[in-house]
HTML snippet that shows the backbone in 3Dmol.js (N, CA, C, O; Angstrom):
<script src="https://3Dmol.org/build/3Dmol-min.js"></script>
<div id="view" style="width:600px;height:400px;position:relative"></div>
<script>
const pdb = `
ATOM      1  N   UNK A   1     -33.375   8.404   9.406  1.00  0.00           N
ATOM      2  CA  UNK A   1     -32.315   9.147   8.742  1.00  0.00           C
ATOM      3  C   UNK A   1     -31.280   9.541   9.783  1.00  0.00           C
ATOM      4  O   UNK A   1     -31.470  10.507  10.522  1.00  0.00           O
ATOM      5  N   UNK A   2     -30.186   8.796   9.840  1.00  0.00           N
ATOM      6  CA  UNK A   2     -29.062   9.099  10.710  1.00  0.00           C
ATOM      7  C   UNK A   2     -29.476   9.188  12.181  1.00  0.00           C
ATOM      8  O   UNK A   2     -28.830   9.887  12.962  1.00  0.00           O
ATOM      9  N   UNK A   3     -30.555   8.481  12.567  1.00  0.00           N
ATOM     10  CA  UNK A   3     -31.004   8.556  13.949  1.00  0.00           C
ATOM     11  C   UNK A   3     -31.664   9.875  14.285  1.00  0.00           C
ATOM     12  O   UNK A   3     -31.694  10.276  15.448  1.00  0.00           O
ATOM     13  N   UNK A   4     -32.192  10.555  13.282  1.00  0.00           N
ATOM     14  CA  UNK A   4     -32.759  11.885  13.441  1.00  0.00           C
ATOM     15  C   UNK A   4     -34.137  11.894  12.783  1.00  0.00           C
ATOM     16  O   UNK A   4     -34.280  11.462  11.639  1.00  0.00           O
ATOM     17  N   UNK A   5     -35.144  12.380  13.495  1.00  0.00           N
ATOM     18  CA  UNK A   5     -36.469  12.442  12.890  1.00  0.00           C
ATOM     19  C   UNK A   5     -36.513  13.544  11.830  1.00  0.00           C
ATOM     20  O   UNK A   5     -35.682  14.453  11.838  1.00  0.00           O
ATOM     21  N   UNK A   6     -37.460  13.460  10.943  1.00  0.00           N
ATOM     22  CA  UNK A   6     -37.611  14.467   9.882  1.00  0.00           C
ATOM     23  C   UNK A   6     -37.859  15.843  10.498  1.00  0.00           C
ATOM     24  O   UNK A   6     -37.314  16.845  10.034  1.00  0.00           O
ATOM     25  N   UNK A   7     -38.670  15.884  11.529  1.00  0.00           N
ATOM     26  CA  UNK A   7     -38.973  17.156  12.184  1.00  0.00           C
ATOM     27  C   UNK A   7     -37.713  17.774  12.787  1.00  0.00           C
ATOM     28  O   UNK A   7     -37.491  18.979  12.664  1.00  0.00           O
ATOM     29  N   UNK A   8     -36.890  16.956  13.434  1.00  0.00           N
ATOM     30  CA  UNK A   8     -35.645  17.450  14.012  1.00  0.00           C
ATOM     31  C   UNK A   8     -34.690  17.920  12.922  1.00  0.00           C
ATOM     32  O   UNK A   8     -34.039  18.954  13.070  1.00  0.00           O
ATOM     33  N   UNK A   9     -34.602  17.163  11.825  1.00  0.00           N
ATOM     34  CA  UNK A   9     -33.714  17.533  10.721  1.00  0.00           C
ATOM     35  C   UNK A   9     -34.132  18.867  10.120  1.00  0.00           C
ATOM     36  O   UNK A   9     -33.283  19.713   9.842  1.00  0.00           O
ATOM     37  N   UNK A  10     -35.427  19.062   9.918  1.00  0.00           N
ATOM     38  CA  UNK A  10     -35.920  20.331   9.353  1.00  0.00           C
ATOM     39  C   UNK A  10     -35.641  21.478  10.326  1.00  0.00           C
ATOM     40  O   UNK A  10     -35.242  22.564   9.905  1.00  0.00           O
ATOM     41  N   UNK A  11     -35.846  21.244  11.615  1.00  0.00           N
ATOM     42  CA  UNK A  11     -35.597  22.293  12.611  1.00  0.00           C
ATOM     43  C   UNK A  11     -34.116  22.666  12.653  1.00  0.00           C
ATOM     44  O   UNK A  11     -33.783  23.848  12.732  1.00  0.00           O
ATOM     45  N   UNK A  12     -33.232  21.682  12.603  1.00  0.00           N
ATOM     46  CA  UNK A  12     -31.797  21.956  12.623  1.00  0.00           C
ATOM     47  C   UNK A  12     -31.383  22.690  11.353  1.00  0.00           C
ATOM     48  O   UNK A  12     -30.601  23.638  11.414  1.00  0.00           O
ATOM     49  N   UNK A  13     -31.903  22.257  10.197  1.00  0.00           N
ATOM     50  CA  UNK A  13     -31.581  22.953   8.947  1.00  0.00           C
ATOM     51  C   UNK A  13     -32.083  24.396   8.997  1.00  0.00           C
ATOM     52  O   UNK A  13     -31.395  25.305   8.534  1.00  0.00           O
ATOM     53  N   UNK A  14     -33.259  24.610   9.547  1.00  0.00           N
ATOM     54  CA  UNK A  14     -33.832  25.956   9.669  1.00  0.00           C
ATOM     55  C   UNK A  14     -32.921  26.860  10.500  1.00  0.00           C
ATOM     56  O   UNK A  14     -32.680  28.008  10.125  1.00  0.00           O
ATOM     57  N   UNK A  15     -32.416  26.354  11.619  1.00  0.00           N
ATOM     58  CA  UNK A  15     -31.516  27.137  12.476  1.00  0.00           C
ATOM     59  C   UNK A  15     -30.209  27.425  11.739  1.00  0.00           C
ATOM     60  O   UNK A  15     -29.713  28.551  11.763  1.00  0.00           O
ATOM     61  N   UNK A  16     -29.651  26.397  11.082  1.00  0.00           N
ATOM     62  CA  UNK A  16     -28.414  26.587  10.319  1.00  0.00           C
ATOM     63  C   UNK A  16     -28.632  27.622   9.223  1.00  0.00           C
ATOM     64  O   UNK A  16     -27.771  28.473   9.000  1.00  0.00           O
ATOM     65  N   UNK A  17     -29.777  27.560   8.532  1.00  0.00           N
ATOM     66  CA  UNK A  17     -30.064  28.482   7.427  1.00  0.00           C
ATOM     67  C   UNK A  17     -30.049  29.929   7.926  1.00  0.00           C
ATOM     68  O   UNK A  17     -29.451  30.796   7.288  1.00  0.00           O
ATOM     69  N   UNK A  18     -30.699  30.194   9.057  1.00  0.00           N
ATOM     70  CA  UNK A  18     -30.751  31.563   9.574  1.00  0.00           C
ATOM     71  C   UNK A  18     -29.394  32.047  10.055  1.00  0.00           C
ATOM     72  O   UNK A  18     -29.050  33.211   9.851  1.00  0.00           O
ATOM     73  N   UNK A  19     -28.617  31.177  10.688  1.00  0.00           N
ATOM     74  CA  UNK A  19     -27.278  31.581  11.134  1.00  0.00           C
ATOM     75  C   UNK A  19     -26.410  31.929   9.923  1.00  0.00           C
ATOM     76  O   UNK A  19     -25.689  32.926   9.931  1.00  0.00           O
ATOM     77  N   UNK A  20     -26.488  31.094   8.883  1.00  0.00           N
ATOM     78  CA  UNK A  20     -25.705  31.354   7.676  1.00  0.00           C
ATOM     79  C   UNK A  20     -26.187  32.636   6.996  1.00  0.00           C
ATOM     80  O   UNK A  20     -25.370  33.411   6.498  1.00  0.00           O
ATOM     81  N   UNK A  21     -27.497  32.868   6.968  1.00  0.00           N
ATOM     82  CA  UNK A  21     -28.025  34.092   6.359  1.00  0.00           C
ATOM     83  C   UNK A  21     -27.432  35.327   7.030  1.00  0.00           C
ATOM     84  O   UNK A  21     -26.990  36.251   6.347  1.00  0.00           O
ATOM     85  N   UNK A  22     -27.418  35.349   8.361  1.00  0.00           N
ATOM     86  CA  UNK A  22     -26.888  36.514   9.063  1.00  0.00           C
ATOM     87  C   UNK A  22     -25.387  36.660   8.856  1.00  0.00           C
ATOM     88  O   UNK A  22     -24.852  37.765   8.947  1.00  0.00           O
ATOM     89  N   UNK A  23     -24.706  35.556   8.579  1.00  0.00           N
ATOM     90  CA  UNK A  23     -23.274  35.643   8.281  1.00  0.00           C
ATOM     91  C   UNK A  23     -23.038  36.177   6.870  1.00  0.00           C
ATOM     92  O   UNK A  23     -22.040  36.856   6.631  1.00  0.00           O
ATOM     93  N   UNK A  24     -23.939  35.882   5.934  1.00  0.00           N
ATOM     94  CA  UNK A  24     -23.772  36.261   4.527  1.00  0.00           C
ATOM     95  C   UNK A  24     -24.307  37.667   4.235  1.00  0.00           C
ATOM     96  O   UNK A  24     -23.847  38.309   3.291  1.00  0.00           O
ATOM     97  N   UNK A  25     -25.246  38.144   5.005  1.00  0.00           N
ATOM     98  CA  UNK A  25     -25.881  39.436   4.716  1.00  0.00           C
ATOM     99  C   UNK A  25     -24.920  40.601   4.468  1.00  0.00           C
ATOM    100  O   UNK A  25     -25.163  41.378   3.545  1.00  0.00           O
ATOM    101  N   UNK A  26     -23.860  40.762   5.227  1.00  0.00           N
ATOM    102  CA  UNK A  26     -23.010  41.939   5.010  1.00  0.00           C
ATOM    103  C   UNK A  26     -22.163  41.905   3.735  1.00  0.00           C
ATOM    104  O   UNK A  26     -21.669  42.949   3.310  1.00  0.00           O
ATOM    105  N   UNK A  27     -21.983  40.747   3.120  1.00  0.00           N
ATOM    106  CA  UNK A  27     -21.108  40.648   1.953  1.00  0.00           C
ATOM    107  C   UNK A  27     -21.694  41.359   0.739  1.00  0.00           C
ATOM    108  O   UNK A  27     -22.862  41.165   0.403  1.00  0.00           O
ATOM    109  N   UNK A  28     -20.891  42.170   0.095  1.00  0.00           N
ATOM    110  CA  UNK A  28     -21.288  42.832  -1.145  1.00  0.00           C
ATOM    111  C   UNK A  28     -22.218  44.017  -0.980  1.00  0.00           C
ATOM    112  O   UNK A  28     -22.772  44.505  -1.965  1.00  0.00           O
ATOM    113  N   UNK A  29     -22.400  44.485   0.231  1.00  0.00           N
ATOM    114  CA  UNK A  29     -23.314  45.606   0.468  1.00  0.00           C
ATOM    115  C   UNK A  29     -22.603  46.918   0.159  1.00  0.00           C
ATOM    116  O   UNK A  29     -21.485  47.162   0.612  1.00  0.00           O
ATOM    117  N   UNK A  30     -23.270  47.740  -0.610  1.00  0.00           N
ATOM    118  CA  UNK A  30     -22.810  49.115  -0.848  1.00  0.00           C
ATOM    119  C   UNK A  30     -23.878  50.034  -0.281  1.00  0.00           C
ATOM    120  O   UNK A  30     -25.048  49.963  -0.657  1.00  0.00           O
ATOM    121  N   UNK A  31     -23.454  50.891   0.623  1.00  0.00           N
ATOM    122  CA  UNK A  31     -24.412  51.784   1.277  1.00  0.00           C
ATOM    123  C   UNK A  31     -24.659  53.017   0.412  1.00  0.00           C
ATOM    124  O   UNK A  31     -23.922  53.289  -0.536  1.00  0.00           O
ATOM    125  N   UNK A  32     -25.708  53.752   0.760  1.00  0.00           N
ATOM    126  CA  UNK A  32     -26.010  54.995   0.054  1.00  0.00           C
ATOM    127  C   UNK A  32     -24.870  55.992   0.228  1.00  0.00           C
ATOM    128  O   UNK A  32     -24.592  56.785  -0.672  1.00  0.00           O
ATOM    129  N   UNK A  33     -24.216  55.954   1.375  1.00  0.00           N
ATOM    130  CA  UNK A  33     -23.091  56.855   1.618  1.00  0.00           C
ATOM    131  C   UNK A  33     -21.917  56.480   0.708  1.00  0.00           C
ATOM    132  O   UNK A  33     -21.225  57.367   0.208  1.00  0.00           O
ATOM    133  N   UNK A  34     -21.681  55.184   0.486  1.00  0.00           N
ATOM    134  CA  UNK A  34     -20.602  54.737  -0.405  1.00  0.00           C
ATOM    135  C   UNK A  34     -20.829  55.230  -1.828  1.00  0.00           C
ATOM    136  O   UNK A  34     -19.898  55.682  -2.494  1.00  0.00           O
ATOM    137  N   UNK A  35     -22.073  55.140  -2.287  1.00  0.00           N
ATOM    138  CA  UNK A  35     -22.417  55.515  -3.655  1.00  0.00           C
ATOM    139  C   UNK A  35     -22.506  57.030  -3.798  1.00  0.00           C
ATOM    140  O   UNK A  35     -22.243  57.573  -4.872  1.00  0.00           O
ATOM    141  N   UNK A  36     -22.876  57.714  -2.715  1.00  0.00           N
ATOM    142  CA  UNK A  36     -23.008  59.162  -2.758  1.00  0.00           C
ATOM    143  C   UNK A  36     -24.395  59.612  -3.191  1.00  0.00           C
ATOM    144  O   UNK A  36     -24.574  60.762  -3.591  1.00  0.00           O
ATOM    145  N   UNK A  37     -25.374  58.726  -3.117  1.00  0.00           N
ATOM    146  CA  UNK A  37     -26.748  59.045  -3.503  1.00  0.00           C
ATOM    147  C   UNK A  37     -27.664  58.694  -2.336  1.00  0.00           C
ATOM    148  O   UNK A  37     -28.182  57.580  -2.255  1.00  0.00           O
ATOM    149  N   UNK A  38     -27.859  59.649  -1.438  1.00  0.00           N
ATOM    150  CA  UNK A  38     -28.661  59.412  -0.243  1.00  0.00           C
ATOM    151  C   UNK A  38     -30.089  59.864  -0.500  1.00  0.00           C
ATOM    152  O   UNK A  38     -30.336  61.030  -0.809  1.00  0.00           O
ATOM    153  N   UNK A  39     -31.018  58.941  -0.371  1.00  0.00           N
ATOM    154  CA  UNK A  39     -32.433  59.238  -0.560  1.00  0.00           C
ATOM    155  C   UNK A  39     -32.953  59.949   0.683  1.00  0.00           C
ATOM    156  O   UNK A  39     -32.674  59.534   1.807  1.00  0.00           O
ATOM    157  N   UNK A  40     -33.696  61.005   0.477  1.00  0.00           N
ATOM    158  CA  UNK A  40     -34.236  61.798   1.570  1.00  0.00           C
ATOM    159  C   UNK A  40     -35.140  60.922   2.445  1.00  0.00           C
ATOM    160  O   UNK A  40     -36.008  60.209   1.941  1.00  0.00           O
ATOM    161  N   UNK A  41     -34.925  60.986   3.737  1.00  0.00           N
ATOM    162  CA  UNK A  41     -35.747  60.232   4.675  1.00  0.00           C
ATOM    163  C   UNK A  41     -35.184  58.862   5.020  1.00  0.00           C
ATOM    164  O   UNK A  41     -35.800  58.118   5.784  1.00  0.00           O
ATOM    165  N   UNK A  42     -34.032  58.518   4.474  1.00  0.00           N
ATOM    166  CA  UNK A  42     -33.403  57.238   4.806  1.00  0.00           C
ATOM    167  C   UNK A  42     -32.066  57.494   5.473  1.00  0.00           C
ATOM    168  O   UNK A  42     -31.513  58.591   5.396  1.00  0.00           O
ATOM    169  N   UNK A  43     -31.560  56.470   6.122  1.00  0.00           N
ATOM    170  CA  UNK A  43     -30.262  56.606   6.769  1.00  0.00           C
ATOM    171  C   UNK A  43     -29.144  56.404   5.748  1.00  0.00           C
ATOM    172  O   UNK A  43     -29.328  55.708   4.749  1.00  0.00           O
ATOM    173  N   UNK A  44     -27.999  57.006   5.999  1.00  0.00           N
ATOM    174  CA  UNK A  44     -26.877  56.924   5.058  1.00  0.00           C
ATOM    175  C   UNK A  44     -26.354  55.498   4.916  1.00  0.00           C
ATOM    176  O   UNK A  44     -25.776  55.149   3.887  1.00  0.00           O
ATOM    177  N   UNK A  45     -26.554  54.672   5.947  1.00  0.00           N
ATOM    178  CA  UNK A  45     -26.022  53.307   5.927  1.00  0.00           C
ATOM    179  C   UNK A  45     -26.983  52.307   5.287  1.00  0.00           C
ATOM    180  O   UNK A  45     -26.704  51.108   5.280  1.00  0.00           O
ATOM    181  N   UNK A  46     -28.100  52.776   4.754  1.00  0.00           N
ATOM    182  CA  UNK A  46     -29.051  51.879   4.086  1.00  0.00           C
ATOM    183  C   UNK A  46     -28.425  51.340   2.801  1.00  0.00           C
ATOM    184  O   UNK A  46     -27.775  52.086   2.069  1.00  0.00           O
ATOM    185  N   UNK A  47     -28.619  50.039   2.521  1.00  0.00           N
ATOM    186  CA  UNK A  47     -28.021  49.481   1.308  1.00  0.00           C
ATOM    187  C   UNK A  47     -28.700  50.001   0.050  1.00  0.00           C
ATOM    188  O   UNK A  47     -29.902  50.264   0.039  1.00  0.00           O
ATOM    189  N   UNK A  48     -27.903  50.146  -1.015  1.00  0.00           N
ATOM    190  CA  UNK A  48     -28.447  50.593  -2.289  1.00  0.00           C
ATOM    191  C   UNK A  48     -29.185  49.434  -2.960  1.00  0.00           C
ATOM    192  O   UNK A  48     -30.345  49.576  -3.348  1.00  0.00           O
ATOM    193  N   UNK A  49     -28.517  48.297  -3.097  1.00  0.00           N
ATOM    194  CA  UNK A  49     -29.120  47.089  -3.658  1.00  0.00           C
ATOM    195  C   UNK A  49     -28.778  45.923  -2.731  1.00  0.00           C
ATOM    196  O   UNK A  49     -27.651  45.429  -2.776  1.00  0.00           O
ATOM    197  N   UNK A  50     -29.711  45.467  -1.893  1.00  0.00           N
ATOM    198  CA  UNK A  50     -29.371  44.403  -0.945  1.00  0.00           C
ATOM    199  C   UNK A  50     -29.193  43.016  -1.578  1.00  0.00           C
ATOM    200  O   UNK A  50     -28.584  42.148  -0.954  1.00  0.00           O
ATOM    201  N   UNK A  51     -29.700  42.779  -2.787  1.00  0.00           N
ATOM    202  CA  UNK A  51     -29.555  41.498  -3.498  1.00  0.00           C
ATOM    203  C   UNK A  51     -30.030  40.322  -2.649  1.00  0.00           C
ATOM    204  O   UNK A  51     -29.312  39.334  -2.502  1.00  0.00           O
ATOM    205  N   UNK A  52     -31.231  40.423  -2.093  1.00  0.00           N
ATOM    206  CA  UNK A  52     -31.726  39.411  -1.165  1.00  0.00           C
ATOM    207  C   UNK A  52     -31.987  38.062  -1.837  1.00  0.00           C
ATOM    208  O   UNK A  52     -31.786  37.022  -1.209  1.00  0.00           O
ATOM    209  N   UNK A  53     -32.425  38.055  -3.080  1.00  0.00           N
ATOM    210  CA  UNK A  53     -32.683  36.779  -3.753  1.00  0.00           C
ATOM    211  C   UNK A  53     -31.378  36.011  -3.922  1.00  0.00           C
ATOM    212  O   UNK A  53     -31.318  34.813  -3.646  1.00  0.00           O
ATOM    213  N   UNK A  54     -30.340  36.697  -4.373  1.00  0.00           N
ATOM    214  CA  UNK A  54     -29.031  36.048  -4.532  1.00  0.00           C
ATOM    215  C   UNK A  54     -28.515  35.548  -3.187  1.00  0.00           C
ATOM    216  O   UNK A  54     -27.985  34.441  -3.095  1.00  0.00           O
ATOM    217  N   UNK A  55     -28.668  36.360  -2.146  1.00  0.00           N
ATOM    218  CA  UNK A  55     -28.182  35.964  -0.827  1.00  0.00           C
ATOM    219  C   UNK A  55     -28.982  34.791  -0.270  1.00  0.00           C
ATOM    220  O   UNK A  55     -28.421  33.940   0.420  1.00  0.00           O
ATOM    221  N   UNK A  56     -30.277  34.731  -0.556  1.00  0.00           N
ATOM    222  CA  UNK A  56     -31.083  33.593  -0.113  1.00  0.00           C
ATOM    223  C   UNK A  56     -30.637  32.310  -0.815  1.00  0.00           C
ATOM    224  O   UNK A  56     -30.595  31.247  -0.196  1.00  0.00           O
ATOM    225  N   UNK A  57     -30.306  32.406  -2.097  1.00  0.00           N
ATOM    226  CA  UNK A  57     -29.828  31.228  -2.828  1.00  0.00           C
ATOM    227  C   UNK A  57     -28.461  30.773  -2.314  1.00  0.00           C
ATOM    228  O   UNK A  57     -28.236  29.577  -2.127  1.00  0.00           O
ATOM    229  N   UNK A  58     -27.561  31.707  -2.088  1.00  0.00           N
ATOM    230  CA  UNK A  58     -26.241  31.363  -1.553  1.00  0.00           C
ATOM    231  C   UNK A  58     -26.391  30.785  -0.153  1.00  0.00           C
ATOM    232  O   UNK A  58     -25.717  29.814   0.191  1.00  0.00           O
ATOM    233  N   UNK A  59     -27.262  31.366   0.651  1.00  0.00           N
ATOM    234  CA  UNK A  59     -27.505  30.872   2.004  1.00  0.00           C
ATOM    235  C   UNK A  59     -28.012  29.438   1.970  1.00  0.00           C
ATOM    236  O   UNK A  59     -27.578  28.600   2.761  1.00  0.00           O
ATOM    237  N   UNK A  60     -28.932  29.156   1.051  1.00  0.00           N
ATOM    238  CA  UNK A  60     -29.473  27.802   0.931  1.00  0.00           C
ATOM    239  C   UNK A  60     -28.378  26.807   0.570  1.00  0.00           C
ATOM    240  O   UNK A  60     -28.331  25.709   1.126  1.00  0.00           O
ATOM    241  N   UNK A  61     -27.506  27.175  -0.347  1.00  0.00           N
ATOM    242  CA  UNK A  61     -26.414  26.292  -0.749  1.00  0.00           C
ATOM    243  C   UNK A  61     -25.423  26.062   0.392  1.00  0.00           C
ATOM    244  O   UNK A  61     -25.054  24.922   0.673  1.00  0.00           O
ATOM    245  N   UNK A  62     -24.999  27.128   1.041  1.00  0.00           N
ATOM    246  CA  UNK A  62     -24.033  27.003   2.140  1.00  0.00           C
ATOM    247  C   UNK A  62     -24.652  26.247   3.315  1.00  0.00           C
ATOM    248  O   UNK A  62     -23.982  25.419   3.932  1.00  0.00           O
ATOM    249  N   UNK A  63     -25.917  26.517   3.632  1.00  0.00           N
ATOM    250  CA  UNK A  63     -26.590  25.818   4.732  1.00  0.00           C
ATOM    251  C   UNK A  63     -26.724  24.329   4.422  1.00  0.00           C
ATOM    252  O   UNK A  63     -26.608  23.499   5.323  1.00  0.00           O
ATOM    253  N   UNK A  64     -26.967  23.983   3.159  1.00  0.00           N
ATOM    254  CA  UNK A  64     -27.053  22.571   2.784  1.00  0.00           C
ATOM    255  C   UNK A  64     -25.707  21.878   2.986  1.00  0.00           C
ATOM    256  O   UNK A  64     -25.661  20.733   3.435  1.00  0.00           O
ATOM    257  N   UNK A  65     -24.621  22.561   2.660  1.00  0.00           N
ATOM    258  CA  UNK A  65     -23.285  21.982   2.847  1.00  0.00           C
ATOM    259  C   UNK A  65     -22.985  21.814   4.335  1.00  0.00           C
ATOM    260  O   UNK A  65     -22.474  20.774   4.749  1.00  0.00           O
ATOM    261  N   UNK A  66     -23.296  22.820   5.134  1.00  0.00           N
ATOM    262  CA  UNK A  66     -23.072  22.739   6.580  1.00  0.00           C
ATOM    263  C   UNK A  66     -23.937  21.635   7.187  1.00  0.00           C
ATOM    264  O   UNK A  66     -23.474  20.885   8.047  1.00  0.00           O
ATOM    265  N   UNK A  67     -25.194  21.533   6.740  1.00  0.00           N
ATOM    266  CA  UNK A  67     -26.094  20.498   7.251  1.00  0.00           C
ATOM    267  C   UNK A  67     -25.600  19.109   6.859  1.00  0.00           C
ATOM    268  O   UNK A  67     -25.692  18.175   7.656  1.00  0.00           O
ATOM    269  N   UNK A  68     -25.081  18.960   5.648  1.00  0.00           N
ATOM    270  CA  UNK A  68     -24.521  17.671   5.227  1.00  0.00           C
ATOM    271  C   UNK A  68     -23.325  17.308   6.105  1.00  0.00           C
ATOM    272  O   UNK A  68     -23.166  16.149   6.489  1.00  0.00           O
ATOM    273  N   UNK A  69     -22.486  18.292   6.424  1.00  0.00           N
ATOM    274  CA  UNK A  69     -21.378  18.047   7.346  1.00  0.00           C
ATOM    275  C   UNK A  69     -21.868  17.631   8.724  1.00  0.00           C
ATOM    276  O   UNK A  69     -21.295  16.743   9.355  1.00  0.00           O
ATOM    277  N   UNK A  70     -22.930  18.276   9.183  1.00  0.00           N
ATOM    278  CA  UNK A  70     -23.531  17.911  10.469  1.00  0.00           C
ATOM    279  C   UNK A  70     -24.010  16.466  10.442  1.00  0.00           C
ATOM    280  O   UNK A  70     -23.784  15.717  11.393  1.00  0.00           O
ATOM    281  N   UNK A  71     -24.671  16.069   9.355  1.00  0.00           N
ATOM    282  CA  UNK A  71     -25.160  14.696   9.245  1.00  0.00           C
ATOM    283  C   UNK A  71     -24.012  13.690   9.183  1.00  0.00           C
ATOM    284  O   UNK A  71     -24.111  12.598   9.742  1.00  0.00           O
ATOM    285  N   UNK A  72     -22.931  14.054   8.508  1.00  0.00           N
ATOM    286  CA  UNK A  72     -21.771  13.160   8.449  1.00  0.00           C
ATOM    287  C   UNK A  72     -21.144  12.974   9.827  1.00  0.00           C
ATOM    288  O   UNK A  72     -20.773  11.861  10.198  1.00  0.00           O
ATOM    289  N   UNK A  73     -21.027  14.058  10.578  1.00  0.00           N
ATOM    290  CA  UNK A  73     -20.490  13.961  11.939  1.00  0.00           C
ATOM    291  C   UNK A  73     -21.422  13.142  12.818  1.00  0.00           C
ATOM    292  O   UNK A  73     -20.963  12.336  13.627  1.00  0.00           O
ATOM    293  N   UNK A  74     -22.729  13.343  12.665  1.00  0.00           N
ATOM    294  CA  UNK A  74     -23.711  12.588  13.437  1.00  0.00           C
ATOM    295  C   UNK A  74     -23.634  11.104  13.102  1.00  0.00           C
ATOM    296  O   UNK A  74     -23.719  10.260  13.994  1.00  0.00           O
ATOM    297  N   UNK A  75     -23.476  10.786  11.833  1.00  0.00           N
ATOM    298  CA  UNK A  75     -23.396   9.392  11.388  1.00  0.00           C
ATOM    299  C   UNK A  75     -22.098   8.736  11.844  1.00  0.00           C
ATOM    300  O   UNK A  75     -22.081   7.532  12.096  1.00  0.00           O
ATOM    301  N   UNK A  76     -21.017   9.493  11.955  1.00  0.00           N
ATOM    302  CA  UNK A  76     -19.719   8.929  12.325  1.00  0.00           C
ATOM    303  C   UNK A  76     -19.682   8.469  13.780  1.00  0.00           C
ATOM    304  O   UNK A  76     -18.841   7.651  14.153  1.00  0.00           O
ATOM    305  N   UNK A  77     -20.580   8.984  14.591  1.00  0.00           N
ATOM    306  CA  UNK A  77     -20.601   8.615  16.001  1.00  0.00           C
ATOM    307  C   UNK A  77     -19.657   9.444  16.856  1.00  0.00           C
ATOM    308  O   UNK A  77     -19.450   9.131  18.029  1.00  0.00           O
ATOM    309  N   UNK A  78     -19.090  10.484  16.294  1.00  0.00           N
ATOM    310  CA  UNK A  78     -18.195  11.369  17.025  1.00  0.00           C
ATOM    311  C   UNK A  78     -18.974  12.081  18.129  1.00  0.00           C
ATOM    312  O   UNK A  78     -20.074  12.584  17.902  1.00  0.00           O
ATOM    313  N   UNK A  79     -18.394  12.115  19.320  1.00  0.00           N
ATOM    314  CA  UNK A  79     -19.037  12.795  20.439  1.00  0.00           C
ATOM    315  C   UNK A  79     -18.092  13.865  20.982  1.00  0.00           C
ATOM    316  O   UNK A  79     -16.943  13.962  20.552  1.00  0.00           O
ATOM    317  N   UNK A  80     -18.573  14.655  21.914  1.00  0.00           N
ATOM    318  CA  UNK A  80     -17.740  15.696  22.509  1.00  0.00           C
ATOM    319  C   UNK A  80     -16.585  15.103  23.311  1.00  0.00           C
ATOM    320  O   UNK A  80     -15.546  15.746  23.460  1.00  0.00           O
ATOM    321  N   UNK A  81     -16.754  13.883  23.831  1.00  0.00           N
ATOM    322  CA  UNK A  81     -15.675  13.239  24.568  1.00  0.00           C
ATOM    323  C   UNK A  81     -14.508  12.885  23.653  1.00  0.00           C
ATOM    324  O   UNK A  81     -13.387  12.715  24.132  1.00  0.00           O
ATOM    325  N   UNK A  82     -14.746  12.771  22.343  1.00  0.00           N
ATOM    326  CA  UNK A  82     -13.696  12.414  21.391  1.00  0.00           C
ATOM    327  C   UNK A  82     -12.819  13.605  21.000  1.00  0.00           C
ATOM    328  O   UNK A  82     -11.769  13.422  20.384  1.00  0.00           O
ATOM    329  N   UNK A  83     -13.235  14.805  21.348  1.00  0.00           N
ATOM    330  CA  UNK A  83     -12.481  16.004  20.990  1.00  0.00           C
ATOM    331  C   UNK A  83     -11.543  16.340  22.145  1.00  0.00           C
ATOM    332  O   UNK A  83     -12.000  16.611  23.255  1.00  0.00           O
ATOM    333  N   UNK A  84     -10.223  16.324  21.889  1.00  0.00           N
ATOM    334  CA  UNK A  84      -9.281  16.613  22.980  1.00  0.00           C
ATOM    335  C   UNK A  84      -9.271  18.104  23.334  1.00  0.00           C
ATOM    336  O   UNK A  84      -8.974  18.956  22.496  1.00  0.00           O
ATOM    337  N   UNK A  85      -9.597  18.391  24.571  1.00  0.00           N
ATOM    338  CA  UNK A  85      -9.574  19.756  25.070  1.00  0.00           C
ATOM    339  C   UNK A  85      -8.596  19.791  26.240  1.00  0.00           C
ATOM    340  O   UNK A  85      -8.787  19.065  27.215  1.00  0.00           O
ATOM    341  N   UNK A  86      -7.560  20.614  26.166  1.00  0.00           N
ATOM    342  CA  UNK A  86      -6.546  20.616  27.230  1.00  0.00           C
ATOM    343  C   UNK A  86      -7.121  21.101  28.564  1.00  0.00           C
ATOM    344  O   UNK A  86      -7.738  22.164  28.645  1.00  0.00           O
ATOM    345  N   UNK A  87      -6.904  20.301  29.598  1.00  0.00           N
ATOM    346  CA  UNK A  87      -7.297  20.699  30.943  1.00  0.00           C
ATOM    347  C   UNK A  87      -8.779  20.723  31.202  1.00  0.00           C
ATOM    348  O   UNK A  87      -9.218  21.322  32.184  1.00  0.00           O
ATOM    349  N   UNK A  88      -9.582  20.080  30.339  1.00  0.00           N
ATOM    350  CA  UNK A  88     -11.035  20.105  30.522  1.00  0.00           C
ATOM    351  C   UNK A  88     -11.541  18.674  30.616  1.00  0.00           C
ATOM    352  O   UNK A  88     -11.274  17.856  29.736  1.00  0.00           O
ATOM    353  N   UNK A  89     -12.267  18.378  31.676  1.00  0.00           N
ATOM    354  CA  UNK A  89     -12.847  17.038  31.867  1.00  0.00           C
ATOM    355  C   UNK A  89     -14.353  17.131  31.774  1.00  0.00           C
ATOM    356  O   UNK A  89     -14.958  18.022  32.372  1.00  0.00           O
ATOM    357  N   UNK A  90     -14.962  16.237  31.043  1.00  0.00           N
ATOM    358  CA  UNK A  90     -16.426  16.208  30.938  1.00  0.00           C
ATOM    359  C   UNK A  90     -16.935  15.574  32.163  1.00  0.00           C
ATOM    360  O   UNK A  90     -18.146  15.426  32.325  1.00  0.00           O
TER     361      UNK A  90
END
`;
const viewer = $3Dmol.createViewer("view");
viewer.addModel(pdb, "pdb");
viewer.setStyle({}, {cartoon: {color: "spectrum"}});
viewer.zoomTo();
viewer.render();
</script>
């Protein structure tokens, strides 16, 4: 598959999935301080409803798109030498 073993593909997708998850986590969060209902014993910045299932599904979709882009770039044969960087020699 695109010159990539299944194990490598799964490992790369796993890394992409976690990076995307951490990028998506802050979206749509309402803190207890925002709502004005702070539960005793918790911090004011704790989320009221983190919506983790929805975020996991969105993360899976976005990670699949990013991984597909990675595979397309890998298949195209594009290398770092093909990217013009001013004043930088490999």
